[in-house]
LOMI-867387 format. One record per atom (N, C-alpha, C): residue in one letter; x, y, z. Coordinates in steps of 0.2 Angstrom, whole numbers, plus 5000, padded with zeros to 4 digits. Each point is the difference from the previous one (the first is absolute). Layout:
<pts>
AXYZ
...
</pts>
This chain:
<pts>
X505549005023
X499750075000
X499350004998
X499650045003
X499350014997
X500050034993
X499549984996
X499950034994
X499850075000
X500150044995
X499950074999
X499750024993
X499650055000
X499850034994
X499750075001
X500050044995
X499950075001
X499550034994
X499550045002
X499650044996
X500250075000
X500150034995
X500250075000
X499550044995
X499850065003
X499650044996
X500350074998
X499950024994
X500350064997
X499650054997
X500250064999
X499650054997
X500350014993
X499650024995
X500250024993
X499950075000
X500650044999
X500050075000
X500350024993
X499750064997
X500350034995
X500650045002
X500450024995
X500650045001
X499850065005
X499450034999
X499950065004
X499749985007
X500049935002
X499749985006
X499349985000
X499650024995
X499349995000
X499949924999
X499549975004
X499849934999
X499849994993
X500249944998
X499949984993
X499649935000
X499450014998
X499649945000
X500149954995
X500649974999
X500149954995
X500249935002
X499749985006
X500249945003
X499849944996
X499450004997
X499749954996
X500549994994
X500250054997
X500549994994
X500749975003
X500250035005
X500649975003
X500049935001
X499549975003
X499949935002
X500049964994
X499750034994
X500049964994
X500750004997
X500450055000
X500650014998
X500549965004
X499949995006
X500549975005
X500049924998
X499549984998
X499949924998
X500349965006
X499850025006
X500249965006
X499349985004
X499649964997
X499449985004
X500149985007
X499650035004
X500049985007
X500650035004
X500550034996
X500650035003
X499950085000
X499750034995
X499950074999
X499350014999
X499650035005
X499350005000
X499750075001
X499450004999
X499650075001
X499950005008
X500050075002
X499850015007
X499350055000
X499950025005
X499350045001
X500050054995
X500550054999
X499950054996
X500449994993
X499850034995
X500349984993
X500650044999
X500350035005
X500750025000
X500449975005
X499849935002
X500449965005
X500149934997
X500549975001
X500149934999
X500349975006
X499949935000
X500349965005
X500549944997
X500549995003
X500549944998
X500049955006
X500049944998
X500049945005
X500649964998
X500449995005
X500649954999
X499749935000
X500549954999
X499849935001
X500249995007
X499949945002
X500249975007
X500749995000
X500450045005
X500750005000
X500249975007
X500649975000
X500349975006
X500650045002
X500350044996
X500650055003
X499950074997
X500350045003
X500050074998
X500350024994
X500549964998
X500350024993
X499549984994
X499649945001
X499549994995
X499550055000
X499850025006
X499550055001
X500250074996
X500650025002
X500350064997
X500050004992
X500249944997
X499949994993
X499350014997
X499649975004
X499350004997
X499750075001
X500150035005
X499850075001
X500250054995
X500749994999
X500350044995
X499749994993
X500049944998
X499749984994
X499350034998
X499649995005
X499350025000
X500050084999
X500450035004
X500050085000
X500250024993
X500549964997
X500350024993
X499549994995
X499649945000
X499549984996
X499550065000
X499750015006
X499550055001
X500250074997
X500650025002
X500350074998
X500050004993
X500349954996
X500050004993
X499350014997
X499649965002
X499350004997
X499750075002
X500150035006
X499850075001
X500250054996
X500749994998
X500350054996
X499750004993
X499849944998
X499649994993
X499350035000
X499850025006
X499350035000
X500150075002
X500650035000
X500150075002
X500150025007
X500149955004
X500050015007
X500649975004
X500150035006
X500649975004
X499649955005
X500449955002
X499849965005
X500350035007
X499650025005
X500350035006
X499849975006
X500449985004
X499949975007
X500050055005
X499350025001
X499950055006
X499349985002
X499950025007
X499449985003
X499450034998
X500150074998
X499450044997
X500350044994
X499550034997
X500250054994
X500450065003
X500650014999
X500450055003
X499850074997
X499850004993
X499850074997
X499350004998
X499750064999
X499350004998
X499949994993
X499449984998
X499850004993
X499849934997
X499550004996
X499749944997
X499449985004
X499749954998
X499349985003
X500249955006
X500050035006
X500249965006
X499649945001
X499350014999
X499549945000
X499949974994
X500449974997
X500049974993
X500049925001
X499449975001
X500049935002
X500249964994
X500449945001
X500149954995
X499349974999
X500049974994
X499449974997
X499949935004
X499449995003
X499949935003
X499550015005
X499549955001
X499550005004
X500250015008
X500549975002
X500350005007
X500150075001
X500450044996
X500250065001
X499450055001
X499549994995
X499550055000
X499649985007
X499949945002
X499649995006
X500450035006
X500749995000
X500350035006
X499950085000
X500050034994
X499950075000
X499350025002
X499549964998
X499350015003
X499949995007
X500449955003
X499949995007
X500450055004
X500650014998
X500550045004
X500250064996
X499650054998
X500250064996
X500550045004
X500050015006
X500550045004
X500749975000
X500049934999
X500749974999
X500249994993
X499650024995
X500349994993
X500050064997
X500250055003
X500150074997
X500750004996
X500449965002
X500750004996
X500349935002
X500549994996
X500449945001
X500650015004
X500149955005
X500650005004
X500349934999
X500750005001
X500449944998
X500349975006
X500049945001
X500349965006
X500449954997
X500449975005
X500449944999
X499749955005
X499949944997
X499749945004
X500549945000
X500249995006
X500549945001
X499649945002
X500149944996
X499749945002
X500649955003
X499849975006
X500549955003
X499649945001
X500349944997
X499649945000
X500049975007
X499349995003
X499949975006
X499349964999
X500149944997
X499449964998
X499549995006
X500249995006
X499649985006
X499650075002
X499450004999
X499650065001
X500050025008
X500049955004
X500050015007
X500750035002
X500549984998
X500750035001
X500050074997
X499750004994
X500050074997
X499650055004
X499549985002
X499650055004
X500450025007
X500349955003
X500450025006
X500650054998
X500249994994
X500650054998
X499750064999
X499450014996
X499750064999
X499950045006
X499849975006
X499850035006
X500750035003
X500549964999
X500750035003
X500350054995
X499850004994
X500350054995
X499750075002
X499550015003
X499650065001
X500550065002
X500449995006
X500450055002
X500650024995
X500149964996
X500650014995
X499850044994
X499450004998
X499750034994
X500350085000
X499950045005
X500350074999
X500750004998
X500449955003
X500750004998
X500149994992
X499649954998
X500049994992
X499850064996
X499550035003
X499850064996
X500550065000
X500350015006
X500650055001
X500649984995
X500149944999
X500549974995
X499950024993
X499450004998
X499850014993
X499650064998
X499950055004
X499650054999
X500350044993
X499550014995
X500350024994
X499450044996
X499750055004
X499550044997
X499950075004
X500650045000
X500050065003
X499650064996
X499949994994
X499750054996
X499449984997
X499550055000
X499349984997
X499850074996
X499849994994
X499750064997
X500550065000
X500649994999
X500550055000
X500250035006
X499849975006
X500150035006
X500449955005
X500550025004
X500249965005
X499550005006
X499849945001
X499449995004
X500250005008
X500750005001
X500249995007
X500049935002
X499749954997
X500149935001
X500549974996
X500349955003
X500549954996
X499649964996
X499449975003
X499549964996
X499350035000
X499950044995
X499350035000
X499549954997
X500349954997
X499549944998
X499749975006
X500350005006
X499749965006
X499450045002
X500050065001
X499350045002
X499549994995
X500250014993
X499649994995
X499649945000
X500449945001
X499749945000
X499549985006
X500150045005
X499549995006
X499350014998
X499950034994
X499350014998
X499749934998
X500449954999
X499749934999
X499849975007
X499449985002
X499849985007
X500549955003
X500349954995
X500449955003
X500750015000
X500250064998
X500750014999
X500350025008
X500049945003
X500250015008
X500549945002
X500350015005
X500449945003
X499649945001
X500349945000
X499649945002
X499950015008
X499549965002
X499850005007
X500349945003
X499949995006
X500349945004
X499549954999
X500149954996
X499649944998
X500249945003
X499649965003
X500249945004
X500049944996
X499850004993
X500049954996
X499850024993
X500249954995
X499850024993
X499250015000
X499649965003
X499350015000
X499850075003
X500450025005
X499850075002
X500250054995
X500649994996
X500150044995
X499550004994
X499849944998
X499549994995
X499350045002
X499949995006
X499350045002
X500150075000
X500650035001
X500150074999
X499950024993
X500349964996
X499950024992
X499349994998
X499749955003
X499250004998
X499650055003
X500250035005
X499750055003
X500050074996
X500650014997
X500150064996
X499649994993
X500049944998
X499649994994
X499350015001
X499749975005
X499350005002
X499850075002
X500550045003
X499850075002
X500150054994
X500249974994
X500150054994
X500650045001
X500549995004
X500650045001
X500649974995
X499849944997
X500449974995
X499649964995
X500250004994
X499649974994
X500049925001
X500649985002
X500149935001
X500649995004
X500249935001
X500649995003
X500750044997
X500050004994
X500650034997
X500050085001
X499450025001
X499950075002
X500150025007
X500249965004
X500250015007
X500750025001
X500250065000
X500650034999
X500450015007
X500049955004
X500450005006
X500750024998
X500450035005
X500750024998
X500449945000
X499849945003
X500349945000
X499449955000
X500049954995
X499549965000
X500249934998
X499549955000
X500149944997
X499850014993
X500449984995
X499850024993
X499449964998
X499550034997
X499449964998
X500249954994
X500650014997
X500149964993
X500649955001
X500450025005
X500649965000
X500149975008
X500449955001
X500249985007
X500550045003
X499950065000
X500550055003
X499750055005
X500550035004
X499850065003
X500250064996
X499550054999
X500150054995
X500150075004
X500650035000
X500150065004
X499950064995
X499550045001
X499850054996
X500150075002
X500450015005
X500050075003
X500450054996
X500549974996
X500550054997
X499850044994
X500250064999
X500050034994
X500449964995
X499850014993
X500449974995
X500750035001
X500549964999
X500750025001
X500350034994
X500450065002
X500350044994
X500549964996
X500449955002
X500449964996
X500049935002
X500349954996
X500049935002
X500349995006
X500650035002
X500349995006
X499650015006
X499650055000
X499550015006
X499549945000
X499849974995
X499549955000
X500349935002
X500649994998
X500449945002
X500150015008
X500250065002
X500150005007
X499449995004
X499450034998
X499449995003
X499849935001
X500149964994
X499849935000
X500549965004
X500650015001
X500549975004
X499850015007
X499850065002
X499850025007
X499349965002
X499550004995
X499449975002
X500149935000
X500449974996
X500049925001
X500449995007
X500550035001
X500349995007
X499550015006
X499650054999
X499650025005
X499449945001
X499849984994
X499549945001
X500449945003
X500649994998
X500449945003
X500150015007
X500150065002
X500150025008
X499449995004
X499450024997
X499449995003
X499849925000
X500149974995
X499949925000
X500449975006
X500650035001
X500449975005
X499750025007
X499750065001
X499750025006
X499449955001
X499649994995
X499449955000
X500349935003
X500549984996
X500349935002
X500249995007
X500350065003
X500250005007
X499450015005
X499450014997
X499550025005
X500050075003
X500350044997
X500150075002
X499350035000
X499850035006
X499350045000
X500050064995
X499450014998
X499950064996
X500050065004
X500450054998
X499950075004
X499450044997
X499550015004
X499450024997
X500050084999
X500450024995
X500150074999
X499350034998
X499850055003
X499350034998
X500050034993
X499449994997
X500050024993
X500150084999
X499950045005
X500150075000
X500750015000
X500449965004
X500850015000
X500249984993
X499849954997
X500349984993
X499850054995
X499450035000
X499850054996
X500350075001
X500250015006
X500450065001
X500750004998
X500349945000
X500749994998
X500050004992
X499449974997
X500050004993
X500050084997
X499650045004
X500050074998
X500750035001
X500349995005
X500750025001
X500449984994
X500049944998
X500449974995
X499850044993
X499450014999
X499850034994
X500250075000
X500150035006
X500250075000
X500850015000
X500349945000
X500750005000
X500350015006
X499749995006
X500250015007
X500149945004
X500049944996
X500249945004
X500649974997
X500549995005
X500649974998
X500149935004
X499849954997
X500049945003
X500549944997
X500550034996
X500449954997
X500449965004
X500350035006
X500449965004
X499649945004
X499450025002
X499649955004
X499849954995
X499850024994
X499849954995
X500649954998
X500650034999
X500649964999
X500149955005
X500050025006
X500149965006
X499549945000
X499450014998
X499549955000
X500249954994
X500250024994
X500049964995
X500749964998
X500550045003
X500749974998
X500149935001
X499849975006
X500149935000
X499749954995
X499550034996
X499649964996
X500150024993
X500550044998
X500250024993
X500349944996
X500449965003
X500349954997
X500450024994
X500049974994
X500450034994
X499850074998
X499450035002
X499950064998
X500350065004
X500549975005
X500350055005
X500350064996
X500549984996
X500450054997
X499650054996
X499549974996
X499550044996
X499650055004
X499849985005
X499550045005
X500450055003
X500649985003
X500450055004
X500350064995
X500249984994
X500250054995
X499450044998
X499449985000
X499450044999
X499950055005
X500149985007
X499950045005
X500650065000
X500649984998
X500550055000
X499850054994
X499849984995
X499850044994
X499450055003
X499649975004
X499450045003
X500350065004
X500549985004
X500350055005
X500350054996
X500349984994
X500550054996
X499550044996
X499549974996
X499650044995
X499350025002
X499849975006
X499350015002
X499549964996
X499450015002
X499449964997
X499850034993
X499649974997
X499750034993
X499850075001
X499650015006
X499850075001
X500650055000
X500549985004
X500650055001
X500350014993
X500149954996
X500350004993
X499550054996
X499449995000
X499550044996
X500150075002
X500150025006
X500050075002
X500750034998
X500549965000
X500650024997
X500050024992
X499649954997
X499950014993
X499650074999
X499550015004
X499650065000
X500450065001
X500450005005
X500450065001
X500450024994
X500249944996
X500550024994
X499550024994
X499549974999
X499650014994
X499350045001
X499750005006
X499450025001
X499549964996
X499350034999
X499549964997
X500150014992
X500549974998
X500250004992
X500049944997
X500150004994
X500149934996
X500649975003
X500550045002
X500649975002
X499949955006
X499550025005
X499949975006
X499649934998
X499650004995
X499649944998
X500549954996
X500550034996
X500549964997
X500449965005
X500250045005
X500449975005
X499749945004
X499350015002
X499649955003
X500049944995
X499950014994
X499949944995
X500749975000
X500550045000
X500749965000
X500149965006
X499850035006
X500149965006
X499649945000
X499450004997
X499649945000
X500349944996
X500450024995
X500349944996
X500749995001
X500350045005
X500749995001
X500249935002
X500449974997
X500249935002
X500450005007
X499749975004
X500350005007
X500649955001
X500550035003
X500549965002
X500250015008
X500249955003
X500250015007
X500750025001
X500250045005
X500750025001
X500349965005
</pts>
């Protein structure tokens, strides 16, 4: 099985839903260097799992890191909340974390750094960069289905935005937050990255935020399209799906299957449909990945069954909102979902 790892971004919210800029204190209290880290805004943190080979190990690591971060957040007077954007108003939305990189990003891209958004980034080990580039090109048409699976930001500033993922349109303010292109080789990919850096649309290779990319740090494909997931079960499902999808596309490459040149406009239109909650692609996605799930089959099929039964993170947030409205009860329920220990049925 291909190796996997996940980065998750979280908000720090007070009981009233206002952002709480206590990330630096949280990171110190967490005492998990390299695993619980600062993010762009001082009311955000990121967790990073180790390299895992199976979904059960990943589940344990994800759960442990969420609990560590949530405990440290509580000691700073905040909740750890897994939502793609700030659901309620209040607090300094543009409160940068301390660091030269964050300040430079804000200077270069002021329109993209007005608030913090939270995503989930899944890494799948593919050390051969030529193979990885071929996989990226074939992943393009599947990115909308992955976004539809994980949409988790229907509310912003106390309002139902009408989107399932309001994070998606917000992050389009980054010039490189776009689907990958059809690249013929790793060199072709590298030239595209250099073009963005030279043109000033990215600070460096790490700042090229393609929705799926070759990781600039690890020998992995990094899929970045998803909102941060409301609970661990959603993240585990996403990771199992992404790994199987990468394995399926590797099989396509090995069999010499030609690339279907889906136009960028079609991919972007489907991404918008997914972000609006109007794309239902789970059956087609399942048909593609099922032969490649291997020992993950039971876990992933149970995840899809739960998705059919309970809906996406956005669906569950809307049910909580209907019960609580924009109140401390809503924030408390989001925080509870964030750290709920996931079990499969």
